[in-house]
ChimeraX commands (.cxc) that place a marker at each C-alpha (Angstrom):
marker #1 position 2.07,16.57,6.31 radius 0.5
marker #1 position 3.25,13.90,3.88 radius 0.5
marker #1 position 1.70,12.46,0.71 radius 0.5
marker #1 position 2.00,8.81,-0.33 radius 0.5
marker #1 position 0.91,7.98,-3.87 radius 0.5
marker #1 position -0.25,4.55,-5.01 radius 0.5
marker #1 position 1.54,3.70,-8.28 radius 0.5
marker #1 position 0.95,0.80,-10.65 radius 0.5
marker #1 position 3.56,1.55,-13.30 radius 0.5
marker #1 position 6.96,3.11,-13.79 radius 0.5
marker #1 position 5.34,6.11,-15.46 radius 0.5
marker #1 position 3.21,6.67,-12.38 radius 0.5
marker #1 position 6.27,6.41,-10.13 radius 0.5
marker #1 position 8.07,9.03,-12.22 radius 0.5
marker #1 position 5.03,11.32,-12.15 radius 0.5
marker #1 position 4.64,10.93,-8.37 radius 0.5
marker #1 position 8.26,11.90,-7.84 radius 0.5
marker #1 position 8.02,14.85,-10.23 radius 0.5
marker #1 position 4.86,16.07,-8.51 radius 0.5
marker #1 position 6.57,16.16,-5.13 radius 0.5
marker #1 position 5.12,13.10,-3.35 radius 0.5
marker #1 position 7.10,11.93,-0.34 radius 0.5
marker #1 position 6.56,8.21,-0.88 radius 0.5
marker #1 position 4.96,5.71,-3.25 radius 0.5
marker #1 position 3.13,2.47,-2.62 radius 0.5
marker #1 position 4.17,0.36,-5.60 radius 0.5
marker #1 position 1.72,-2.29,-6.77 radius 0.5
marker #1 position 0.12,-3.90,-9.80 radius 0.5
marker #1 position -3.52,-4.77,-10.50 radius 0.5
marker #1 position -5.02,-1.54,-9.18 radius 0.5
marker #1 position -8.41,-2.58,-10.55 radius 0.5
marker #1 position -8.32,-5.43,-8.00 radius 0.5
marker #1 position -7.31,-3.16,-5.15 radius 0.5
marker #1 position -3.60,-3.72,-5.72 radius 0.5
marker #1 position -1.36,-6.79,-6.03 radius 0.5
marker #1 position 2.34,-7.50,-5.52 radius 0.5
marker #1 position 4.29,-5.83,-8.36 radius 0.5
marker #1 position 6.85,-7.68,-10.46 radius 0.5
marker #1 position 10.50,-7.67,-9.43 radius 0.5
marker #1 position 11.29,-5.89,-12.70 radius 0.5
marker #1 position 8.95,-3.02,-11.81 radius 0.5
marker #1 position 10.41,-2.85,-8.30 radius 0.5
marker #1 position 13.94,-2.63,-9.69 radius 0.5
marker #1 position 12.89,0.05,-12.19 radius 0.5
marker #1 position 11.21,2.09,-9.44 radius 0.5
marker #1 position 14.43,1.93,-7.42 radius 0.5
marker #1 position 16.11,3.96,-10.17 radius 0.5
marker #1 position 13.70,6.90,-9.72 radius 0.5
marker #1 position 15.32,9.46,-7.46 radius 0.5
marker #1 position 13.83,11.73,-4.83 radius 0.5
marker #1 position 11.13,9.49,-3.42 radius 0.5
marker #1 position 10.74,6.71,-0.85 radius 0.5
marker #1 position 9.41,3.36,-2.08 radius 0.5
marker #1 position 7.07,0.97,-0.29 radius 0.5
marker #1 position 5.92,-2.24,-2.00 radius 0.5
marker #1 position 2.52,-3.89,-1.62 radius 0.5
marker #1 position 2.64,-7.57,-0.66 radius 0.5
marker #1 position -0.63,-9.15,-1.78 radius 0.5
marker #1 position -0.45,-12.37,-3.81 radius 0.5
marker #1 position -4.00,-12.32,-5.20 radius 0.5
marker #1 position -7.23,-10.37,-5.31 radius 0.5
marker #1 position -10.25,-11.14,-3.18 radius 0.5
marker #1 position -10.29,-11.43,0.60 radius 0.5
marker #1 position -7.40,-11.24,3.05 radius 0.5
marker #1 position -7.76,-14.77,4.44 radius 0.5
marker #1 position -4.56,-16.53,3.41 radius 0.5
marker #1 position -3.39,-20.14,3.45 radius 0.5
marker #1 position -0.03,-21.24,4.82 radius 0.5
marker #1 position 1.20,-21.62,1.25 radius 0.5
marker #1 position 0.18,-18.06,0.47 radius 0.5
marker #1 position 1.88,-16.88,3.65 radius 0.5
marker #1 position 5.13,-18.45,2.45 radius 0.5
marker #1 position 4.76,-16.67,-0.89 radius 0.5
marker #1 position 4.27,-13.35,0.89 radius 0.5
marker #1 position 7.30,-13.89,3.13 radius 0.5
marker #1 position 9.40,-14.68,0.04 radius 0.5
marker #1 position 8.08,-11.50,-1.62 radius 0.5
marker #1 position 9.05,-9.46,1.44 radius 0.5
marker #1 position 12.58,-10.87,1.27 radius 0.5
marker #1 position 12.71,-10.11,-2.48 radius 0.5
marker #1 position 11.63,-6.53,-1.82 radius 0.5
marker #1 position 14.32,-6.15,0.86 radius 0.5
marker #1 position 16.96,-7.50,-1.51 radius 0.5
marker #1 position 15.86,-4.90,-4.06 radius 0.5
marker #1 position 16.50,-2.16,-1.49 radius 0.5
marker #1 position 12.97,-0.85,-0.91 radius 0.5
marker #1 position 12.18,1.35,2.08 radius 0.5
marker #1 position 9.18,-0.62,3.26 radius 0.5
marker #1 position 6.40,-3.10,2.55 radius 0.5
marker #1 position 2.63,-2.92,2.88 radius 0.5
marker #1 position 0.83,-6.08,4.01 radius 0.5
marker #1 position -1.97,-7.53,6.12 radius 0.5
marker #1 position -4.06,-10.63,6.84 radius 0.5
marker #1 position -7.35,-11.45,8.57 radius 0.5
marker #1 position -8.88,-14.48,10.28 radius 0.5
marker #1 position -12.16,-16.03,9.08 radius 0.5
marker #1 position -13.96,-14.12,11.85 radius 0.5
marker #1 position -12.65,-10.73,10.74 radius 0.5
marker #1 position -9.92,-10.27,13.32 radius 0.5
marker #1 position -6.28,-9.50,12.58 radius 0.5
marker #1 position -4.37,-12.73,11.92 radius 0.5
marker #1 position -1.72,-11.94,14.51 radius 0.5
marker #1 position 0.25,-15.16,14.09 radius 0.5
marker #1 position 0.59,-14.71,10.34 radius 0.5
marker #1 position 1.24,-10.97,10.50 radius 0.5
marker #1 position 4.02,-11.54,13.03 radius 0.5
marker #1 position 5.78,-13.56,10.32 radius 0.5
marker #1 position 5.48,-10.60,7.96 radius 0.5
marker #1 position 6.87,-8.19,10.54 radius 0.5
marker #1 position 9.74,-10.56,11.33 radius 0.5
marker #1 position 10.52,-10.91,7.62 radius 0.5
marker #1 position 10.59,-7.14,7.20 radius 0.5
marker #1 position 12.77,-6.72,10.28 radius 0.5
marker #1 position 15.16,-9.55,9.37 radius 0.5
marker #1 position 14.13,-11.73,12.30 radius 0.5
marker #1 position 12.20,-14.43,10.43 radius 0.5
marker #1 position 14.02,-17.78,10.46 radius 0.5
marker #1 position 12.49,-20.63,8.48 radius 0.5
marker #1 position 15.39,-22.00,6.49 radius 0.5
marker #1 position 16.15,-25.63,5.74 radius 0.5
marker #1 position 19.31,-27.03,7.30 radius 0.5
marker #1 position 20.42,-23.62,8.55 radius 0.5
marker #1 position 20.82,-22.14,5.07 radius 0.5
marker #1 position 20.30,-18.45,5.87 radius 0.5
marker #1 position 18.99,-16.27,3.06 radius 0.5
marker #1 position 21.13,-13.20,2.39 radius 0.5
marker #1 position 18.08,-11.01,3.02 radius 0.5
marker #1 position 18.30,-12.06,6.66 radius 0.5
marker #1 position 21.36,-9.84,7.02 radius 0.5
marker #1 position 19.95,-6.76,5.28 radius 0.5
marker #1 position 18.81,-3.69,7.26 radius 0.5
marker #1 position 15.21,-3.82,8.55 radius 0.5
marker #1 position 12.56,-1.98,6.56 radius 0.5
marker #1 position 9.36,-0.13,7.36 radius 0.5
marker #1 position 6.06,-2.05,7.45 radius 0.5
marker #1 position 2.51,-0.73,6.91 radius 0.5
marker #1 position -0.75,-2.60,7.59 radius 0.5
marker #1 position -2.98,-2.02,4.56 radius 0.5
marker #1 position -6.72,-1.57,4.10 radius 0.5
marker #1 position -7.55,-5.08,5.22 radius 0.5
marker #1 position -8.01,-3.07,8.41 radius 0.5
marker #1 position -11.19,-1.61,6.92 radius 0.5
marker #1 position -12.72,-5.09,6.67 radius 0.5
marker #1 position -12.04,-6.14,10.27 radius 0.5
marker #1 position -14.98,-6.47,12.68 radius 0.5
marker #1 position -13.54,-4.51,15.62 radius 0.5
marker #1 position -11.26,-1.61,14.60 radius 0.5
marker #1 position -10.31,-0.71,18.18 radius 0.5
marker #1 position -9.11,-4.22,19.00 radius 0.5
marker #1 position -7.47,-4.50,15.58 radius 0.5
marker #1 position -5.54,-1.29,16.21 radius 0.5
marker #1 position -4.11,-2.64,19.45 radius 0.5
marker #1 position -3.17,-5.94,17.79 radius 0.5
marker #1 position -1.35,-4.14,14.98 radius 0.5
marker #1 position 0.48,-1.87,17.42 radius 0.5
marker #1 position 1.56,-4.87,19.51 radius 0.5
marker #1 position 3.26,-6.45,16.47 radius 0.5
marker #1 position 5.34,-3.40,15.66 radius 0.5
marker #1 position 3.78,-2.05,12.46 radius 0.5
marker #1 position 4.72,1.54,11.61 radius 0.5
marker #1 position 1.35,2.71,10.28 radius 0.5
marker #1 position -2.13,1.69,9.16 radius 0.5
marker #1 position -3.58,2.68,5.79 radius 0.5
marker #1 position -7.31,3.06,6.30 radius 0.5
marker #1 position -10.43,4.85,5.10 radius 0.5
marker #1 position -11.84,4.72,8.61 radius 0.5
marker #1 position -13.93,1.68,7.64 radius 0.5
marker #1 position -15.97,3.87,5.27 radius 0.5
marker #1 position -16.32,4.03,1.50 radius 0.5
marker #1 position -13.89,6.96,1.43 radius 0.5
marker #1 position -11.54,8.60,3.90 radius 0.5
marker #1 position -13.64,11.76,3.81 radius 0.5
marker #1 position -16.70,9.78,4.90 radius 0.5
marker #1 position -14.65,7.99,7.55 radius 0.5
marker #1 position -13.16,11.06,9.26 radius 0.5
marker #1 position -14.95,10.43,12.58 radius 0.5
marker #1 position -13.56,6.91,12.84 radius 0.5
marker #1 position -10.14,8.12,11.66 radius 0.5
marker #1 position -10.17,10.83,14.32 radius 0.5
marker #1 position -10.91,8.24,17.01 radius 0.5
marker #1 position -8.18,5.92,15.70 radius 0.5
marker #1 position -5.60,8.72,15.81 radius 0.5
marker #1 position -6.68,9.50,19.38 radius 0.5
marker #1 position -6.51,5.84,20.44 radius 0.5
marker #1 position -3.13,5.36,18.75 radius 0.5
marker #1 position -1.75,8.26,20.80 radius 0.5
marker #1 position 1.52,8.40,18.87 radius 0.5
marker #1 position 2.21,4.65,19.11 radius 0.5
marker #1 position 1.51,4.15,15.38 radius 0.5
marker #1 position 0.71,6.37,12.40 radius 0.5
marker #1 position -2.83,6.40,11.02 radius 0.5
marker #1 position -2.71,7.20,7.29 radius 0.5
marker #1 position -6.09,8.08,5.71 radius 0.5
marker #1 position -6.59,6.83,2.16 radius 0.5
marker #1 position -9.29,6.28,-0.49 radius 0.5
marker #1 position -10.99,9.08,-2.39 radius 0.5
marker #1 position -8.32,11.61,-1.45 radius 0.5
marker #1 position -7.85,14.62,-3.73 radius 0.5
marker #1 position -6.61,18.20,-3.65 radius 0.5
marker #1 position -9.98,19.44,-2.42 radius 0.5
marker #1 position -10.24,17.24,0.67 radius 0.5
marker #1 position -6.70,16.13,1.64 radius 0.5
marker #1 position -5.93,19.04,3.98 radius 0.5
marker #1 position -9.39,18.90,5.54 radius 0.5
marker #1 position -9.04,15.16,6.27 radius 0.5
marker #1 position -5.68,15.69,7.97 radius 0.5
marker #1 position -6.85,18.72,9.92 radius 0.5
marker #1 position -9.99,17.00,11.21 radius 0.5
marker #1 position -8.39,13.64,12.03 radius 0.5
marker #1 position -5.04,14.85,13.35 radius 0.5
marker #1 position -3.19,12.47,11.00 radius 0.5
marker #1 position 0.09,13.60,9.44 radius 0.5
marker #1 position 0.30,11.32,6.37 radius 0.5
marker #1 position -2.24,10.76,3.62 radius 0.5
marker #1 position -2.56,8.33,0.70 radius 0.5
marker #1 position -3.91,9.01,-2.80 radius 0.5
marker #1 position -3.75,7.47,-6.27 radius 0.5
marker #1 position -3.83,10.85,-8.06 radius 0.5
marker #1 position -4.68,9.07,-11.32 radius 0.5
marker #1 position -6.23,10.33,-14.53 radius 0.5
marker #1 position -7.09,8.60,-17.84 radius 0.5
marker #1 position -4.02,8.04,-20.01 radius 0.5
marker #1 position -4.50,7.87,-23.82 radius 0.5
marker #1 position -3.26,4.79,-25.63 radius 0.5
marker #1 position -0.74,5.27,-28.43 radius 0.5
marker #1 position -2.16,2.32,-30.41 radius 0.5
marker #1 position -3.25,3.28,-33.92 radius 0.5
marker #1 position -4.56,-0.18,-34.84 radius 0.5
marker #1 position -7.31,-1.44,-32.56 radius 0.5
marker #1 position -9.13,-4.77,-32.74 radius 0.5
marker #1 position -12.70,-4.34,-31.44 radius 0.5
marker #1 position -14.60,-7.24,-29.97 radius 0.5
marker #1 position -11.60,-9.02,-28.43 radius 0.5
marker #1 position -11.28,-8.73,-24.67 radius 0.5
marker #1 position -8.24,-9.56,-22.56 radius 0.5
marker #1 position -10.07,-8.89,-19.31 radius 0.5
marker #1 position -13.64,-8.29,-18.23 radius 0.5
marker #1 position -15.89,-8.29,-21.31 radius 0.5
marker #1 position -17.15,-4.85,-22.22 radius 0.5
marker #1 position -14.23,-2.93,-20.76 radius 0.5
marker #1 position -12.05,-0.65,-22.86 radius 0.5
marker #1 position -8.90,-2.66,-23.52 radius 0.5
marker #1 position -7.04,0.50,-24.50 radius 0.5
marker #1 position -7.96,2.63,-21.49 radius 0.5
marker #1 position -5.38,3.07,-18.73 radius 0.5
marker #1 position -4.98,5.36,-15.77 radius 0.5
marker #1 position -1.69,6.82,-14.58 radius 0.5
marker #1 position -0.65,9.04,-11.71 radius 0.5
marker #1 position -0.80,12.64,-12.94 radius 0.5
marker #1 position 2.01,15.07,-12.11 radius 0.5
marker #1 position -0.37,18.01,-11.81 radius 0.5
marker #1 position -2.80,16.16,-9.55 radius 0.5
marker #1 position 0.06,15.13,-7.25 radius 0.5
marker #1 position 1.39,18.67,-7.22 radius 0.5
marker #1 position -2.03,20.10,-6.33 radius 0.5
marker #1 position -2.41,17.71,-3.39 radius 0.5
marker #1 position 1.11,18.47,-2.17 radius 0.5
marker #1 position 0.45,22.21,-2.45 radius 0.5
marker #1 position -2.79,21.84,-0.49 radius 0.5
marker #1 position -0.87,20.30,2.39 radius 0.5
marker #1 position 1.65,23.13,2.69 radius 0.5
marker link #1:1,2 radius 0.2
marker link #1:2,3 radius 0.2
marker link #1:3,4 radius 0.2
marker link #1:4,5 radius 0.2
marker link #1:5,6 radius 0.2
marker link #1:6,7 radius 0.2
marker link #1:7,8 radius 0.2
marker link #1:8,9 radius 0.2
marker link #1:9,10 radius 0.2
marker link #1:10,11 radius 0.2
marker link #1:11,12 radius 0.2
marker link #1:12,13 radius 0.2
marker link #1:13,14 radius 0.2
marker link #1:14,15 radius 0.2
marker link #1:15,16 radius 0.2
marker link #1:16,17 radius 0.2
marker link #1:17,18 radius 0.2
marker link #1:18,19 radius 0.2
marker link #1:19,20 radius 0.2
marker link #1:20,21 radius 0.2
marker link #1:21,22 radius 0.2
marker link #1:22,23 radius 0.2
marker link #1:23,24 radius 0.2
marker link #1:24,25 radius 0.2
marker link #1:25,26 radius 0.2
marker link #1:26,27 radius 0.2
marker link #1:27,28 radius 0.2
marker link #1:28,29 radius 0.2
marker link #1:29,30 radius 0.2
marker link #1:30,31 radius 0.2
marker link #1:31,32 radius 0.2
marker link #1:32,33 radius 0.2
marker link #1:33,34 radius 0.2
marker link #1:34,35 radius 0.2
marker link #1:35,36 radius 0.2
marker link #1:36,37 radius 0.2
marker link #1:37,38 radius 0.2
marker link #1:38,39 radius 0.2
marker link #1:39,40 radius 0.2
marker link #1:40,41 radius 0.2
marker link #1:41,42 radius 0.2
marker link #1:42,43 radius 0.2
marker link #1:43,44 radius 0.2
marker link #1:44,45 radius 0.2
marker link #1:45,46 radius 0.2
marker link #1:46,47 radius 0.2
marker link #1:47,48 radius 0.2
marker link #1:48,49 radius 0.2
marker link #1:49,50 radius 0.2
marker link #1:50,51 radius 0.2
marker link #1:51,52 radius 0.2
marker link #1:52,53 radius 0.2
marker link #1:53,54 radius 0.2
marker link #1:54,55 radius 0.2
marker link #1:55,56 radius 0.2
marker link #1:56,57 radius 0.2
marker link #1:57,58 radius 0.2
marker link #1:58,59 radius 0.2
marker link #1:59,60 radius 0.2
marker link #1:60,61 radius 0.2
marker link #1:61,62 radius 0.2
marker link #1:62,63 radius 0.2
marker link #1:63,64 radius 0.2
marker link #1:64,65 radius 0.2
marker link #1:65,66 radius 0.2
marker link #1:66,67 radius 0.2
marker link #1:67,68 radius 0.2
marker link #1:68,69 radius 0.2
marker link #1:69,70 radius 0.2
marker link #1:70,71 radius 0.2
marker link #1:71,72 radius 0.2
marker link #1:72,73 radius 0.2
marker link #1:73,74 radius 0.2
marker link #1:74,75 radius 0.2
marker link #1:75,76 radius 0.2
marker link #1:76,77 radius 0.2
marker link #1:77,78 radius 0.2
marker link #1:78,79 radius 0.2
marker link #1:79,80 radius 0.2
marker link #1:80,81 radius 0.2
marker link #1:81,82 radius 0.2
marker link #1:82,83 radius 0.2
marker link #1:83,84 radius 0.2
marker link #1:84,85 radius 0.2
marker link #1:85,86 radius 0.2
marker link #1:86,87 radius 0.2
marker link #1:87,88 radius 0.2
marker link #1:88,89 radius 0.2
marker link #1:89,90 radius 0.2
marker link #1:90,91 radius 0.2
marker link #1:91,92 radius 0.2
marker link #1:92,93 radius 0.2
marker link #1:93,94 radius 0.2
marker link #1:94,95 radius 0.2
marker link #1:95,96 radius 0.2
marker link #1:96,97 radius 0.2
marker link #1:97,98 radius 0.2
marker link #1:98,99 radius 0.2
marker link #1:99,100 radius 0.2
marker link #1:100,101 radius 0.2
marker link #1:101,102 radius 0.2
marker link #1:102,103 radius 0.2
marker link #1:103,104 radius 0.2
marker link #1:104,105 radius 0.2
marker link #1:105,106 radius 0.2
marker link #1:106,107 radius 0.2
marker link #1:107,108 radius 0.2
marker link #1:108,109 radius 0.2
marker link #1:109,110 radius 0.2
marker link #1:110,111 radius 0.2
marker link #1:111,112 radius 0.2
marker link #1:112,113 radius 0.2
marker link #1:113,114 radius 0.2
marker link #1:114,115 radius 0.2
marker link #1:115,116 radius 0.2
marker link #1:116,117 radius 0.2
marker link #1:117,118 radius 0.2
marker link #1:118,119 radius 0.2
marker link #1:119,120 radius 0.2
marker link #1:120,121 radius 0.2
marker link #1:121,122 radius 0.2
marker link #1:122,123 radius 0.2
marker link #1:123,124 radius 0.2
marker link #1:124,125 radius 0.2
marker link #1:125,126 radius 0.2
marker link #1:126,127 radius 0.2
marker link #1:127,128 radius 0.2
marker link #1:128,129 radius 0.2
marker link #1:129,130 radius 0.2
marker link #1:130,131 radius 0.2
marker link #1:131,132 radius 0.2
marker link #1:132,133 radius 0.2
marker link #1:133,134 radius 0.2
marker link #1:134,135 radius 0.2
marker link #1:135,136 radius 0.2
marker link #1:136,137 radius 0.2
marker link #1:137,138 radius 0.2
marker link #1:138,139 radius 0.2
marker link #1:139,140 radius 0.2
marker link #1:140,141 radius 0.2
marker link #1:141,142 radius 0.2
marker link #1:142,143 radius 0.2
marker link #1:143,144 radius 0.2
marker link #1:144,145 radius 0.2
marker link #1:145,146 radius 0.2
marker link #1:146,147 radius 0.2
marker link #1:147,148 radius 0.2
marker link #1:148,149 radius 0.2
marker link #1:149,150 radius 0.2
marker link #1:150,151 radius 0.2
marker link #1:151,152 radius 0.2
marker link #1:152,153 radius 0.2
marker link #1:153,154 radius 0.2
marker link #1:154,155 radius 0.2
marker link #1:155,156 radius 0.2
marker link #1:156,157 radius 0.2
marker link #1:157,158 radius 0.2
marker link #1:158,159 radius 0.2
marker link #1:159,160 radius 0.2
marker link #1:160,161 radius 0.2
marker link #1:161,162 radius 0.2
marker link #1:162,163 radius 0.2
marker link #1:163,164 radius 0.2
marker link #1:164,165 radius 0.2
marker link #1:165,166 radius 0.2
marker link #1:166,167 radius 0.2
marker link #1:167,168 radius 0.2
marker link #1:168,169 radius 0.2
marker link #1:169,170 radius 0.2
marker link #1:170,171 radius 0.2
marker link #1:171,172 radius 0.2
marker link #1:172,173 radius 0.2
marker link #1:173,174 radius 0.2
marker link #1:174,175 radius 0.2
marker link #1:175,176 radius 0.2
marker link #1:176,177 radius 0.2
marker link #1:177,178 radius 0.2
marker link #1:178,179 radius 0.2
marker link #1:179,180 radius 0.2
marker link #1:180,181 radius 0.2
marker link #1:181,182 radius 0.2
marker link #1:182,183 radius 0.2
marker link #1:183,184 radius 0.2
marker link #1:184,185 radius 0.2
marker link #1:185,186 radius 0.2
marker link #1:186,187 radius 0.2
marker link #1:187,188 radius 0.2
marker link #1:188,189 radius 0.2
marker link #1:189,190 radius 0.2
marker link #1:190,191 radius 0.2
marker link #1:191,192 radius 0.2
marker link #1:192,193 radius 0.2
marker link #1:193,194 radius 0.2
marker link #1:194,195 radius 0.2
marker link #1:195,196 radius 0.2
marker link #1:196,197 radius 0.2
marker link #1:197,198 radius 0.2
marker link #1:198,199 radius 0.2
marker link #1:199,200 radius 0.2
marker link #1:200,201 radius 0.2
marker link #1:201,202 radius 0.2
marker link #1:202,203 radius 0.2
marker link #1:203,204 radius 0.2
marker link #1:204,205 radius 0.2
marker link #1:205,206 radius 0.2
marker link #1:206,207 radius 0.2
marker link #1:207,208 radius 0.2
marker link #1:208,209 radius 0.2
marker link #1:209,210 radius 0.2
marker link #1:210,211 radius 0.2
marker link #1:211,212 radius 0.2
marker link #1:212,213 radius 0.2
marker link #1:213,214 radius 0.2
marker link #1:214,215 radius 0.2
marker link #1:215,216 radius 0.2
marker link #1:216,217 radius 0.2
marker link #1:217,218 radius 0.2
marker link #1:218,219 radius 0.2
marker link #1:219,220 radius 0.2
marker link #1:220,221 radius 0.2
marker link #1:221,222 radius 0.2
marker link #1:222,223 radius 0.2
marker link #1:223,224 radius 0.2
marker link #1:224,225 radius 0.2
marker link #1:225,226 radius 0.2
marker link #1:226,227 radius 0.2
marker link #1:227,228 radius 0.2
marker link #1:228,229 radius 0.2
marker link #1:229,230 radius 0.2
marker link #1:230,231 radius 0.2
marker link #1:231,232 radius 0.2
marker link #1:232,233 radius 0.2
marker link #1:233,234 radius 0.2
marker link #1:234,235 radius 0.2
marker link #1:235,236 radius 0.2
marker link #1:236,237 radius 0.2
marker link #1:237,238 radius 0.2
marker link #1:238,239 radius 0.2
marker link #1:239,240 radius 0.2
marker link #1:240,241 radius 0.2
marker link #1:241,242 radius 0.2
marker link #1:242,243 radius 0.2
marker link #1:243,244 radius 0.2
marker link #1:244,245 radius 0.2
marker link #1:245,246 radius 0.2
marker link #1:246,247 radius 0.2
marker link #1:247,248 radius 0.2
marker link #1:248,249 radius 0.2
marker link #1:249,250 radius 0.2
marker link #1:250,251 radius 0.2
marker link #1:251,252 radius 0.2
marker link #1:252,253 radius 0.2
marker link #1:253,254 radius 0.2
marker link #1:254,255 radius 0.2
marker link #1:255,256 radius 0.2
marker link #1:256,257 radius 0.2
marker link #1:257,258 radius 0.2
marker link #1:258,259 radius 0.2
marker link #1:259,260 radius 0.2
marker link #1:260,261 radius 0.2
view
């Protein structure tokens, strides 16, 4: 039973590794559900030893209906992640009717596997020659209209796993759907429960669903070191605490890992 931890900073990556997580999903903008992290953060995470690194590929917040221009951005980000040496990427896309955008997602799979060719005048990018990397379909799955059909579509494209809450508000609430997805997958793809996972429910979710990997943020409030603070000025949503952050906590990770043993 393996734990993946969602990390939005280098500190969180270090804490996830120290706590014994098997893998991280590296991203930024966790308040928006996760966005593609900067190349600098990716490179810094590559220096942390003892943990596998997957990178979220999501160019903006909001829905998962992407334009052709956004698709090109995502393909470029996949190549950039491969150049950086990551172990995998996490990506997904939907059609306006809530189905899996198979045509677009095939481009993502091909880019991760080194089979995507869309170069002007035969100028092959060096990433084309790098080893293939793992690819996970993210929680866009939880917004699709037919999870059973979506599962078959994702399997047919060659994804390694699906991160999902079982189309519920939390993975614990979605255990019945998760159990059915694991049964339908029948070993052809990994179903990885995620959302609302903690040390008290992680083992139960895996036991009930039959899944073998689980995803958690394992975050806690992190105190700011700022002594001077300027009230009344907001960099983000008005009324939010500009000095409040959340980071992955070593002890929370360790408790989840211990619960899975």
